[in-house]
BAFI-3210 file (N, C-alpha, C; in Angstrom, 3 decimals, decimal comma, padded with zeros to 6 digits):
// residues 277
n [1|2|3|4|5|6|7|8|9|10|11|12|13|14|15|16|17|18|19|20|21|22|23|24|25|26|27|28|29|30|31|32|33|34|35|36|37|38|39|40|41|42|43|44|45|46|47|48|49|50|51|52|53|54|55|56|57|58|59|60|61|62|63|64|65|66|67|68|69|70|71|72|73|74|75|76|77|78|79|80|81|82|83|84|85|86|87|88|89|90|91|92|93|94|95|96|97|98|99|100|101|102|103|104|105|106|107|108|109|110|111|112|113|114|115|116|117|118|119|120|121|122|123|124|125|126|127|128|129|130|131|132|133|134|135|136|137|138|139|140|141|142|143|144|145|146|147|148|149|150|151|152|153|154|155|156|157|158|159|160|161|162|163|164|165|166|167|168|169|170|171|172|173|174|175|176|177|178|179|180|181|182|183|184|185|186|187|188|189|190|191|192|193|194|195|196|197|198|199|200|201|202|203|204|205|206|207|208|209|210|211|212|213|214|215|216|217|218|219|220|221|222|223|224|225|226|227|228|229|230|231|232|233|234|235|236|237|238|239|240|241|242|243|244|245|246|247|248|249|250|251|252|253|254|255|256|257|258|259|260|261|262|263|264|265|266|267|268|269|270|271|272|273|274|275|276|277]
n.u [000,756|000,605|001,846|001,994|000,105|-002,061|-001,904|-002,626|-005,271|-006,243|-006,226|-008,005|-010,287|-010,291|-010,797|-013,254|-015,019|-014,297|-014,382|-014,542|-013,996|-014,590|-017,312|-018,441|-016,366|-014,411|-016,104|-016,181|-013,267|-010,210|-006,594|-005,324|-006,703|-006,854|-007,270|-008,099|-008,555|-010,043|-010,228|-012,362|-013,586|-016,821|-017,733|-016,884|-014,178|-012,030|-009,535|-008,343|-006,644|-004,740|-002,710|-004,319|-005,146|-003,143|-001,642|-003,740|-004,454|-002,056|-001,961|-003,552|-002,625|000,410|001,045|-000,671|-000,810|-000,193|-001,024|-001,340|-002,634|-003,605|-002,887|-002,886|-004,866|-005,339|-007,584|-009,883|-011,823|-014,990|-014,900|-012,431|-009,350|-008,388|-006,712|-005,178|-005,305|-003,861|-004,270|-004,463|-008,096|-009,670|-008,763|-008,704|-011,187|-011,851|-010,632|-011,566|-014,283|-013,914|-011,577|-012,766|-014,968|-013,583|-011,575|-013,737|-014,946|-013,036|-012,144|-014,603|-014,189|-012,372|-013,044|-015,137|-013,950|-012,051|-013,931|-014,831|-012,292|-011,891|-013,973|-013,397|-010,857|-009,890|-009,548|-007,777|-008,006|-007,955|-009,106|-010,492|-010,614|-012,623|-013,367|-015,169|-015,541|-015,831|-015,638|-012,724|-011,910|-010,349|-007,725|-007,723|-009,473|-009,024|-006,392|-007,472|-008,838|-006,441|-005,697|-007,447|-007,254|-007,312|-006,796|-005,838|-007,460|-007,052|-005,733|-006,754|-008,086|-005,605|-003,562|-003,883|-005,219|-008,820|-010,923|-014,347|-017,910|-018,861|-016,532|-015,971|-018,303|-018,348|-015,706|-016,487|-015,903|-014,280|-011,808|-010,946|-010,818|-008,868|-006,484|-006,043|-005,513|-003,334|-001,505|-000,939|-000,191|002,611|004,615|004,757|002,106|-000,663|-003,546|-006,916|-009,937|-013,379|-015,973|-019,045|-020,114|-019,506|-018,611|-017,431|-015,254|-013,624|-012,810|-011,418|-009,227|-008,117|-007,426|-005,260|-005,688|-004,414|-005,750|-008,707|-012,070|-014,854|-017,877|-020,786|-021,495|-022,885|-021,692|-021,751|-021,357|-018,902|-017,117|-017,359|-016,518|-013,885|-012,423|-011,564|-009,677|-006,202|-003,281|-001,871|-003,318|-004,828|-007,414|-010,880|-013,633|-016,725|-019,485|-022,628|-021,727|-021,749|-021,757|-023,022|-022,793|-020,063|-018,439|-018,958|-018,392|-015,872|-015,018|-014,854|-012,264|-011,515|-008,986|-009,065|-011,660|-013,360|-014,926|-017,242|-018,905|-017,298|-016,607|-018,429|-020,952|-020,514|-020,917|-019,877|-017,546|-018,263|-017,206|-016,072|-015,258|-014,302|-013,961|-011,614|-011,720]
n.v [-001,162|001,912|004,521|007,097|008,114|007,153|008,523|011,102|010,480|010,009|012,400|014,079|012,990|013,062|015,989|016,083|015,132|016,601|019,241|022,610|022,310|019,605|019,813|018,814|017,238|019,144|020,470|019,159|017,808|018,753|019,749|017,986|015,957|012,207|009,030|005,707|003,539|000,443|-001,629|-003,879|-006,715|-007,685|-010,035|-012,796|-013,159|-011,922|-009,669|-006,568|-003,555|-002,647|-000,516|001,855|002,116|002,641|004,875|006,623|007,444|008,781|010,661|012,295|012,752|013,062|012,237|010,041|006,495|003,822|000,079|-002,839|-005,698|-007,503|-009,428|-008,100|-009,776|-011,663|-014,294|-013,663|-013,964|-013,563|-010,930|-010,678|-008,650|-006,163|-003,942|-001,194|001,664|005,055|007,830|011,604|012,582|013,764|013,995|011,255|010,736|012,191|011,071|008,366|007,451|007,805|006,434|003,604|003,331|002,556|000,482|-001,529|-001,652|-002,420|-004,841|-006,179|-006,917|-008,203|-010,421|-011,463|-011,880|-013,776|-015,882|-016,955|-017,386|-019,822|-021,366|-021,635|-022,392|-024,693|-025,580|-024,584|-022,147|-018,483|-015,810|-012,937|-009,267|-006,145|-003,329|-002,385|-000,239|001,565|004,992|006,599|005,078|003,030|002,330|001,257|-000,805|-002,470|-003,321|-004,835|-006,942|-008,524|-008,783|-010,780|-013,053|-013,196|-011,839|-008,766|-007,407|-005,272|-001,974|000,434|002,554|003,097|000,937|-001,272|-003,210|-003,066|-004,503|-003,738|-004,491|-002,073|-000,426|-002,251|-002,213|000,690|000,512|-001,680|-004,396|-007,178|-007,438|-005,316|-003,684|-004,720|-004,960|-001,800|-001,079|-002,449|-001,477|001,009|001,078|-000,120|-003,121|-004,165|-004,028|-005,702|-007,132|-007,244|-009,016|-008,854|-011,423|-012,629|-014,411|-017,580|-017,192|-014,775|-015,244|-016,875|-014,888|-013,373|-014,803|-015,388|-012,460|-012,037|-011,576|-011,335|-012,167|-013,528|-012,586|-014,387|-013,285|-013,082|-015,798|-019,212|-021,701|-024,115|-023,334|-021,933|-024,180|-025,789|-024,023|-023,301|-025,595|-024,442|-022,489|-021,869|-022,553|-020,596|-018,086|-016,108|-016,965|-015,718|-015,449|-013,652|-011,787|-012,443|-013,953|-015,774|-016,391|-018,908|-020,215|-020,010|-022,438|-023,933|-022,538|-022,314|-025,089|-025,239|-024,798|-022,462|-019,839|-017,487|-016,112|-013,014|-010,775|-008,533|-008,237|-008,296|-006,105|-003,958|-004,466|-005,320|-005,973|-004,356|-005,745|-006,168|-004,128|-002,838|000,131|000,789|002,509|002,532|002,478]
n.w [000,095|-000,619|001,527|001,636|-000,106|001,098|003,622|002,513|001,682|004,055|005,310|004,121|004,417|007,059|007,170|005,844|007,873|010,550|009,788|010,720|013,490|016,098|017,630|020,134|021,306|021,749|023,734|025,941|026,780|027,574|026,748|028,604|029,297|028,696|027,265|026,649|023,999|023,131|019,626|018,724|017,697|016,531|015,470|013,811|011,453|008,736|009,460|008,223|007,756|009,515|008,999|008,267|010,952|012,500|010,945|010,766|013,267|014,196|012,160|013,360|016,195|017,133|019,443|020,256|021,242|019,332|019,416|017,684|017,419|015,602|012,598|009,085|006,904|008,837|010,311|012,489|015,616|017,297|019,823|019,672|020,620|018,546|018,408|020,522|021,259|022,675|024,242|023,651|024,948|022,876|020,347|019,928|019,745|017,833|015,652|015,646|014,214|011,453|010,763|011,832|010,398|007,732|008,385|009,237|006,594|005,164|006,202|005,900|003,244|002,652|004,169|002,659|000,280|001,202|001,834|-000,870|-002,147|-000,873|-001,483|-004,373|-004,431|-004,657|-007,138|-008,847|-009,795|-009,827|-007,883|-008,579|-008,371|-009,599|-011,586|-010,072|-007,714|-004,572|-005,268|-005,068|-002,716|-004,174|-003,892|-001,190|-001,191|-002,993|-001,423|000,310|-000,787|-001,916|000,996|001,642|000,129|-002,317|-006,020|-007,652|-010,619|-013,548|-012,087|-012,813|-015,623|-017,016|-016,628|-018,158|-021,167|-022,119|-023,535|-024,144|-025,008|-025,778|-026,932|-029,024|-030,362|-031,171|-032,974|-034,785|-034,876|-033,307|-034,277|-035,621|-033,257|-031,901|-033,314|-033,639|-031,137|-030,714|-032,619|-031,510|-029,140|-026,664|-026,574|-023,926|-023,034|-022,344|-024,004|-023,344|-024,128|-023,987|-024,661|-026,096|-027,540|-029,327|-031,692|-031,636|-029,547|-031,304|-033,037|-031,521|-030,569|-033,059|-033,764|-031,915|-029,324|-025,892|-023,258|-022,781|-021,915|-020,527|-020,698|-018,906|-019,386|-019,088|-016,964|-018,365|-020,974|-020,867|-020,414|-022,508|-024,639|-023,912|-025,095|-027,753|-027,021|-027,292|-025,297|-024,391|-024,246|-021,684|-019,568|-018,460|-016,415|-015,935|-014,529|-013,480|-011,444|-008,316|-004,818|-004,691|-006,732|-007,939|-007,528|-009,650|-011,676|-011,454|-011,898|-014,433|-015,830|-016,275|-016,072|-014,402|-012,403|-011,772|-009,717|-009,138|-006,707|-004,293|-003,733|-004,381|-003,293|-000,552|002,693|006,050|008,053|011,765|013,895|016,984|018,566|021,947|025,119|027,408|030,705]
ca.u [000,009|001,081|001,579|001,961|-001,372|-002,926|-001,901|-003,380|-006,615|-006,846|-006,326|-008,993|-011,539|-010,925|-011,096|-014,314|-015,871|-014,224|-014,963|-013,945|-013,718|-015,409|-018,117|-018,808|-015,153|-014,216|-016,828|-015,824|-012,239|-009,121|-005,539|-004,680|-007,522|-006,405|-008,285|-007,494|-009,750|-009,941|-010,741|-012,877|-014,450|-018,161|-018,005|-015,731|-014,021|-010,560|-008,988|-007,745|-006,723|-003,642|-001,744|-005,464|-005,293|-001,620|-001,576|-004,723|-004,567|-000,794|-002,163|-004,591|-001,739|001,747|000,849|-001,374|000,227|-001,246|-000,684|-001,970|-002,531|-003,946|-002,095|-003,904|-005,313|-005,208|-008,910|-010,217|-013,321|-015,856|-014,433|-010,710|-008,934|-007,467|-006,082|-005,494|-004,891|-004,064|-003,548|-005,545|-009,156|-010,390|-008,007|-009,036|-012,800|-012,001|-010,180|-012,528|-015,213|-013,377|-010,610|-013,437|-015,501|-012,690|-011,578|-015,087|-015,132|-011,815|-012,566|-015,650|-014,133|-011,236|-013,582|-015,910|-012,890|-011,499|-014,936|-015,017|-011,359|-011,883|-014,696|-012,874|-009,104|-009,109|-009,845|-006,639|-008,751|-007,586|-010,559|-009,758|-011,659|-013,087|-013,309|-016,378|-015,065|-016,067|-014,785|-011,872|-011,313|-009,756|-006,485|-007,528|-010,344|-008,311|-005,521|-008,232|-008,890|-005,220|-005,485|-008,219|-006,190|-007,897|-005,985|-006,344|-007,639|-006,465|-006,427|-007,849|-008,018|-004,408|-002,345|-004,092|-006,376|-009,855|-011,896|-015,372|-018,655|-019,114|-015,561|-016,111|-019,281|-017,717|-015,054|-017,191|-015,459|-013,206|-010,616|-010,703|-010,340|-007,455|-005,754|-006,152|-004,960|-001,631|-000,914|-000,629|000,773|003,879|004,405|004,462|000,794|-001,625|-004,821|-008,213|-011,212|-014,562|-016,498|-020,169|-020,353|-018,452|-017,889|-016,519|-014,159|-012,669|-012,472|-010,373|-008,287|-007,552|-006,436|-004,375|-005,851|-003,613|-006,703|-010,331|-013,235|-016,005|-018,846|-022,052|-021,592|-022,881|-020,395|-021,663|-020,503|-017,595|-016,231|-017,405|-015,982|-012,621|-011,680|-011,091|-008,666|-004,880|-002,772|-000,684|-004,042|-005,309|-009,049|-011,483|-015,139|-017,228|-020,569|-023,709|-021,385|-022,109|-021,207|-023,993|-022,570|-018,746|-017,949|-019,683|-017,342|-014,241|-014,926|-014,698|-010,909|-010,975|-008,177|-009,539|-013,081|-013,491|-016,338|-017,548|-019,411|-016,266|-016,222|-019,806|-022,074|-019,888|-021,282|-018,503|-017,472|-018,974|-015,920|-016,368|-014,348|-014,868|-013,138|-011,278|-011,503]
ca.v [-000,092|003,447|005,100|008,599|008,339|006,915|009,879|012,022|010,100|009,889|013,966|014,651|012,031|013,796|017,338|016,331|014,807|017,333|020,625|023,459|021,473|018,644|020,610|017,752|016,962|020,506|020,998|018,166|017,716|019,574|018,840|017,249|014,641|011,299|007,987|004,341|002,654|-000,965|-001,972|-005,274|-007,517|-008,270|-011,137|-013,472|-012,592|-011,697|-008,601|-005,786|-002,136|-002,176|000,836|002,839|002,692|003,250|006,072|007,672|008,058|009,707|012,097|013,142|013,487|012,229|011,737|008,803|005,333|002,738|-001,009|-003,874|-007,153|-008,484|-008,748|-008,089|-010,972|-012,898|-014,729|-013,227|-014,177|-012,461|-010,727|-010,457|-007,163|-006,043|-002,766|-000,557|003,138|005,770|009,615|012,786|012,139|014,826|013,400|009,857|010,453|012,904|010,244|007,109|006,780|007,636|004,995|002,473|002,882|002,346|-000,726|-002,266|-002,142|-003,368|-006,397|-007,086|-007,235|-009,303|-011,697|-012,102|-012,432|-015,210|-017,100|-017,062|-018,318|-021,045|-022,115|-021,970|-022,277|-026,142|-025,900|-023,931|-020,457|-017,349|-015,102|-011,076|-007,945|-005,773|-001,727|-001,513|000,178|003,104|006,219|007,193|004,001|002,020|001,712|000,482|-001,947|-003,416|-004,020|-005,825|-008,095|-009,171|-009,745|-011,928|-014,155|-012,789|-011,242|-007,794|-007,236|-003,937|-000,891|001,606|002,360|003,306|-000,265|-002,495|-002,682|-004,110|-004,050|-004,202|-004,438|-000,667|-000,174|-003,189|-001,622|001,728|-000,178|-002,584|-005,506|-007,134|-007,849|-004,026|-002,817|-005,076|-004,342|-000,612|-000,618|-002,872|-000,340|002,330|000,551|-000,718|-004,619|-004,733|-004,022|-006,768|-006,757|-008,157|-008,929|-009,499|-011,996|-013,221|-015,577|-018,565|-016,468|-013,492|-016,034|-017,495|-013,895|-012,749|-015,650|-015,090|-011,168|-011,903|-010,949|-011,842|-012,507|-013,272|-012,990|-014,971|-012,549|-013,438|-017,189|-019,788|-022,738|-025,319|-022,335|-021,749|-025,480|-026,221|-022,966|-023,213|-026,233|-023,611|-021,484|-021,981|-022,462|-019,333|-017,124|-016,084|-016,839|-015,215|-015,589|-012,961|-011,552|-013,351|-015,315|-015,579|-017,609|-020,199|-020,683|-019,828|-023,562|-024,295|-021,951|-023,058|-026,293|-025,485|-024,805|-021,248|-019,201|-016,197|-015,097|-011,472|-010,693|-007,251|-008,274|-008,433|-004,461|-002,903|-004,528|-005,805|-005,571|-004,508|-006,709|-005,392|-003,913|-001,635|000,849|000,819|003,326|001,325|003,188]
ca.w [-000,018|-000,773|002,732|001,462|-000,796|002,397|004,505|002,159|001,681|005,715|005,767|003,522|005,404|008,528|006,975|005,686|009,087|011,491|009,450|011,262|014,804|016,526|018,947|021,195|022,040|022,007|025,017|027,025|026,905|027,473|026,346|029,750|029,217|028,184|027,244|025,681|022,985|022,347|018,845|019,310|016,578|017,283|014,420|013,320|009,712|008,147|009,812|007,393|008,028|010,329|008,450|008,579|012,102|012,776|010,040|011,060|014,666|014,317|011,715|014,175|017,120|017,303|020,888|020,684|021,107|018,568|019,402|016,647|017,617|014,379|011,093|007,962|006,667|009,815|010,959|013,756|015,971|017,951|021,039|019,636|020,772|017,527|018,539|021,385|021,136|023,753|023,698|024,132|024,472|021,924|019,445|019,748|019,599|016,343|014,465|015,657|013,035|010,257|011,067|012,195|008,981|006,806|008,586|009,073|005,044|004,328|006,780|005,219|001,836|003,009|004,584|001,395|-000,570|001,517|001,558|-002,418|-002,238|-000,162|-002,359|-005,528|-004,626|-005,038|-008,691|-009,399|-010,299|-009,246|-007,774|-008,759|-008,327|-010,629|-010,988|-009,410|-006,150|-004,235|-005,721|-003,530|-001,715|-004,367|-003,270|-000,006|-001,068|-003,551|-000,895|001,211|-001,404|-001,436|002,241|001,724|-000,580|-003,904|-006,551|-008,458|-011,885|-013,638|-011,212|-013,658|-017,516|-017,037|-016,889|-018,983|-022,228|-021,819|-025,269|-023,945|-025,786|-026,270|-027,438|-030,238|-031,220|-032,004|-034,121|-035,866|-034,701|-032,320|-035,124|-035,860|-032,455|-031,338|-034,445|-033,594|-029,917|-030,573|-033,424|-030,760|-027,724|-026,286|-026,409|-022,534|-022,102|-022,742|-024,356|-022,952|-025,166|-023,722|-025,538|-025,407|-028,603|-029,705|-032,757|-030,837|-029,197|-032,331|-033,345|-030,335|-030,758|-034,335|-033,896|-030,823|-028,130|-024,816|-022,219|-023,130|-020,953|-020,916|-019,955|-018,322|-019,806|-018,455|-016,828|-019,594|-022,368|-020,668|-020,611|-024,014|-025,544|-023,520|-026,125|-028,808|-026,418|-026,996|-023,924|-024,244|-023,952|-020,079|-019,690|-017,405|-016,462|-015,251|-014,655|-012,833|-010,683|-007,112|-003,789|-004,742|-008,327|-008,064|-007,969|-010,843|-012,550|-011,111|-012,305|-016,023|-016,158|-016,100|-015,271|-013,250|-011,737|-011,572|-008,809|-008,581|-005,536|-003,771|-003,470|-004,622|-002,125|000,516|004,226|006,502|009,373|012,737|015,088|017,664|019,644|023,061|025,784|028,504|031,853]
c.u [000,854|000,972|001,353|000,402|-002,444|-002,936|-002,604|-005,001|-007,373|-007,219|-007,612|-010,391|-011,664|-011,191|-012,615|-015,766|-015,667|-014,562|-014,005|-013,674|-014,541|-016,187|-017,981|-017,445|-014,591|-014,683|-016,402|-014,741|-011,218|-008,140|-004,830|-005,600|-007,151|-007,223|-007,726|-008,787|-009,184|-010,669|-011,149|-013,817|-015,586|-018,470|-016,965|-015,529|-012,516|-010,387|-008,346|-007,829|-005,617|-003,041|-003,000|-005,394|-003,997|-001,551|-002,141|-004,839|-003,171|-001,039|-002,824|-003,937|-000,907|001,758|000,358|-000,491|-000,831|-000,433|-001,759|-001,629|-002,996|-003,161|-003,074|-003,927|-005,518|-007,040|-008,908|-011,901|-013,872|-015,283|-012,860|-010,439|-008,192|-006,652|-006,096|-004,969|-005,073|-003,634|-004,652|-006,820|-010,193|-009,916|-008,502|-010,450|-012,703|-011,889|-011,350|-013,117|-014,607|-012,527|-011,607|-014,053|-014,742|-012,147|-012,417|-015,165|-014,084|-012,033|-013,524|-015,578|-013,277|-012,120|-014,425|-014,933|-012,276|-012,444|-015,271|-013,454|-011,186|-013,040|-014,237|-011,453|-009,042|-009,088|-008,796|-007,178|-008,226|-008,883|-009,710|-011,164|-012,150|-012,789|-014,532|-016,329|-015,583|-015,046|-014,023|-011,131|-010,541|-008,832|-006,647|-008,630|-009,718|-007,105|-006,395|-008,394|-007,579|-005,323|-006,437|-008,265|-006,736|-006,598|-006,365|-006,518|-006,837|-006,967|-007,152|-007,652|-006,576|-003,563|-002,703|-005,367|-007,400|-010,684|-013,155|-016,585|-019,015|-018,040|-015,549|-017,074|-018,989|-016,885|-015,336|-016,855|-014,420|-011,735|-010,047|-010,268|-008,927|-006,451|-005,257|-005,257|-003,356|-001,005|-000,412|000,251|001,906|003,721|004,311|002,912|-000,086|-003,015|-005,945|-009,241|-012,365|-015,691|-017,898|-020,915|-019,538|-017,516|-016,981|-015,265|-013,011|-012,186|-011,196|-009,398|-007,491|-006,924|-005,447|-004,346|-004,888|-004,686|-008,093|-011,184|-014,368|-017,008|-020,338|-022,461|-021,932|-021,604|-020,405|-020,976|-019,275|-016,813|-016,282|-016,248|-014,269|-011,546|-010,947|-010,063|-007,011|-004,297|-002,272|-002,125|-004,996|-006,733|-009,468|-012,970|-015,697|-018,557|-021,618|-023,149|-021,306|-021,421|-021,742|-023,669|-021,054|-018,020|-018,085|-018,571|-015,802|-014,161|-014,465|-013,515|-010,564|-009,983|-008,506|-010,733|-012,950|-015,054|-016,393|-018,029|-018,700|-016,247|-017,942|-020,630|-021,958|-020,672|-020,028|-018,539|-017,704|-017,557|-016,189|-015,215|-014,806|-013,239|-013,033|-010,816|-010,449]
c.v [001,111|004,275|006,608|008,894|008,130|007,900|010,891|011,978|010,533|011,456|014,384|013,906|012,665|015,228|017,402|015,730|016,060|018,950|021,633|023,126|020,627|019,580|019,630|017,526|018,072|020,997|020,423|018,149|018,810|019,267|017,783|015,878|013,377|010,019|006,510|003,747|001,135|-001,273|-003,504|-005,486|-008,180|-009,789|-011,632|-013,203|-012,689|-010,025|-007,894|-004,388|-001,708|-000,803|002,079|003,213|003,117|004,473|007,178|008,157|008,864|010,693|013,005|013,563|012,215|011,691|010,575|007,821|004,537|001,636|-002,027|-005,146|-008,055|-008,104|-008,808|-009,341|-012,315|-013,082|-013,956|-013,777|-013,104|-012,461|-010,615|-008,541|-006,997|-004,901|-002,086|000,862|004,024|007,094|010,486|012,238|012,523|014,045|011,990|009,871|011,253|011,684|008,839|006,804|007,047|006,500|003,510|002,321|002,212|000,649|-001,849|-002,831|-002,816|-004,687|-007,000|-007,615|-008,419|-010,565|-012,504|-012,767|-013,615|-016,530|-017,559|-017,722|-019,794|-022,197|-022,510|-022,233|-023,906|-026,483|-025,089|-022,775|-019,577|-016,284|-013,721|-010,293|-007,390|-004,206|-001,303|-001,297|001,290|004,007|006,753|006,426|002,658|001,305|000,550|-001,034|-003,207|-003,957|-005,111|-006,985|-009,058|-009,613|-010,951|-013,180|-014,142|-012,003|-010,076|-007,625|-005,857|-002,805|000,438|001,196|002,663|002,277|-001,422|-002,137|-003,646|-003,900|-004,838|-004,158|-003,288|-000,324|-001,266|-003,113|-000,361|001,313|-000,494|-003,933|-005,940|-007,354|-006,128|-003,168|-003,274|-004,879|-002,700|000,154|-001,207|-001,954|000,876|002,165|-000,323|-002,236|-005,039|-004,522|-005,173|-006,297|-007,766|-008,114|-009,454|-009,922|-012,672|-014,100|-016,361|-017,919|-015,517|-013,826|-016,213|-016,011|-012,860|-013,525|-015,405|-013,835|-010,902|-011,216|-011,924|-012,447|-012,518|-013,484|-013,148|-014,076|-013,004|-014,758|-017,946|-020,861|-023,832|-024,416|-022,561|-023,079|-025,862|-025,152|-022,962|-024,320|-025,423|-022,894|-022,161|-021,683|-021,207|-018,012|-017,373|-016,133|-016,426|-015,358|-014,308|-012,500|-013,009|-014,458|-014,955|-016,468|-018,842|-020,635|-020,720|-021,403|-024,190|-023,657|-022,168|-024,062|-026,344|-025,320|-023,371|-020,764|-018,336|-016,193|-014,073|-011,797|-009,221|-007,196|-007,927|-007,019|-003,856|-003,014|-005,081|-005,175|-005,778|-005,310|-005,509|-005,451|-002,595|-000,792|001,318|001,359|002,447|002,204|002,532]
c.w [-000,083|000,269|002,510|000,472|000,623|002,941|003,734|002,099|003,121|006,004|005,534|003,951|006,266|008,427|006,591|007,018|010,225|011,290|010,090|012,919|015,327|017,860|019,884|021,781|022,663|023,538|026,101|027,444|026,883|027,463|027,406|029,639|028,458|027,977|026,483|025,310|022,900|020,784|019,047|018,026|017,471|016,665|014,333|011,514|009,595|008,492|008,848|007,807|009,232|010,583|008,853|009,930|012,804|012,327|010,781|012,455|014,866|013,609|012,671|015,683|017,273|018,460|021,382|019,973|020,769|019,178|018,630|017,147|016,856|013,194|009,975|007,165|007,557|010,263|012,493|014,650|016,933|019,284|020,968|019,733|019,669|017,736|019,982|020,901|022,318|023,757|024,364|023,757|023,387|020,499|019,021|019,332|018,163|015,494|014,328|014,377|011,730|009,853|011,066|010,861|007,668|007,354|008,859|007,512|004,670|004,899|006,071|004,041|001,874|003,476|003,575|000,584|-000,279|001,444|000,135|-002,822|-002,129|-000,892|-003,574|-005,920|-005,010|-006,235|-009,437|-010,065|-009,079|-009,106|-007,920|-008,352|-009,508|-010,393|-010,147|-007,603|-005,847|-004,499|-004,387|-002,850|-002,485|-004,376|-002,296|-000,327|-001,951|-002,900|000,144|000,664|-001,701|-000,029|002,285|000,854|-002,132|-004,654|-007,024|-010,001|-011,960|-012,477|-011,730|-014,938|-017,629|-017,264|-017,379|-019,750|-021,794|-022,824|-024,631|-025,089|-026,706|-027,010|-028,834|-031,175|-032,170|-033,108|-035,019|-035,600|-033,984|-033,147|-035,150|-034,332|-031,645|-032,330|-034,058|-032,274|-029,924|-031,644|-032,665|-029,675|-027,599|-026,283|-024,967|-022,336|-023,032|-023,134|-023,909|-023,700|-024,272|-024,812|-025,259|-026,737|-028,817|-030,959|-032,491|-030,453|-030,210|-033,034|-032,763|-030,545|-032,076|-034,552|-032,909|-029,825|-026,712|-023,940|-022,886|-022,050|-021,737|-020,295|-020,033|-019,655|-019,041|-018,134|-017,888|-020,881|-022,367|-020,991|-021,753|-025,148|-025,263|-024,340|-027,421|-028,378|-026,343|-025,939|-023,490|-024,101|-022,647|-020,468|-018,501|-017,632|-015,464|-015,722|-014,255|-011,864|-009,138|-006,250|-004,240|-005,979|-008,462|-008,616|-009,313|-011,914|-012,477|-011,736|-013,653|-016,381|-016,352|-015,617|-014,019|-013,354|-011,397|-010,750|-008,615|-007,219|-004,512|-002,944|-003,648|-003,782|-000,932|001,922|005,306|007,773|010,507|013,846|015,750|018,371|021,089|024,121|027,043|029,579|032,869]
res [x|x|x|x|x|x|x|x|x|x|x|x|x|x|x|x|x|x|x|x|x|x|x|x|x|x|x|x|x|x|x|x|x|x|x|x|x|x|x|x|x|x|x|x|x|x|x|x|x|x|x|x|x|x|x|x|x|x|x|x|x|x|x|x|x|x|x|x|x|x|x|x|x|x|x|x|x|x|x|x|x|x|x|x|x|x|x|x|x|x|x|x|x|x|x|x|x|x|x|x|x|x|x|x|x|x|x|x|x|x|x|x|x|x|x|x|x|x|x|x|x|x|x|x|x|x|x|x|x|x|x|x|x|x|x|x|x|x|x|x|x|x|x|x|x|x|x|x|x|x|x|x|x|x|x|x|x|x|x|x|x|x|x|x|x|x|x|x|x|x|x|x|x|x|x|x|x|x|x|x|x|x|x|x|x|x|x|x|x|x|x|x|x|x|x|x|x|x|x|x|x|x|x|x|x|x|x|x|x|x|x|x|x|x|x|x|x|x|x|x|x|x|x|x|x|x|x|x|x|x|x|x|x|x|x|x|x|x|x|x|x|x|x|x|x|x|x|x|x|x|x|x|x|x|x|x|x|x|x|x|x|x|x|x|x|x|x|x|x|x|x|x|x|x|x|x|x]
***
């Protein structure tokens, strides 16, 4: 994780929440008042967000002491004390909610990813995320996927080519779209093509696609169509895949399964911050 980027993100998040000042804490506490918080898991799952806790509280005040008791990617049970933070009461309270929101979301993503990986992993398929992330939180959400045992798809529009149905429609054919991008990009950039028909699959193979995504295809279709794909081409399945049917897709022999729900509709892991008197 890029710590400089994280610091900048956290500063913006704190500014959004605190604004001109925390009216509650400023009215109740002075600089001499100190407290201790424990971050405690209220349900089992996979923890993620240690650097958010550490950096977040240190940004708020260098006088806050932070002790982390769980590693990112580690399984935790309900009642686990994840971290202890101690310092000026007002600073602790000003930082608490922003940090807790992020850690709960990241831990929820890591937990859900671990569940998907456990279901599909024995079939030698890699589970990965998509660009269906929360604007502003992509770095944290994709990090959480990795902590859950998953893999990252492209980070954005800038680090890989993915020709989807609309790109192909504009250019008129898969062949035209692939040839156009390959004529303008360097040899280190891979080209992924989204296909929905067997004819499209064959066209993508013939024009030199590096990766082929089977979009919204059934496991039966994928298993049959994979017979056409030479071994040097990476294959990916996406669309309509949930926990209930991920094993069916994993059994097809596909290389990657990309899951939008890992980030776009995840429920945060229930974690609380309790004051220790």
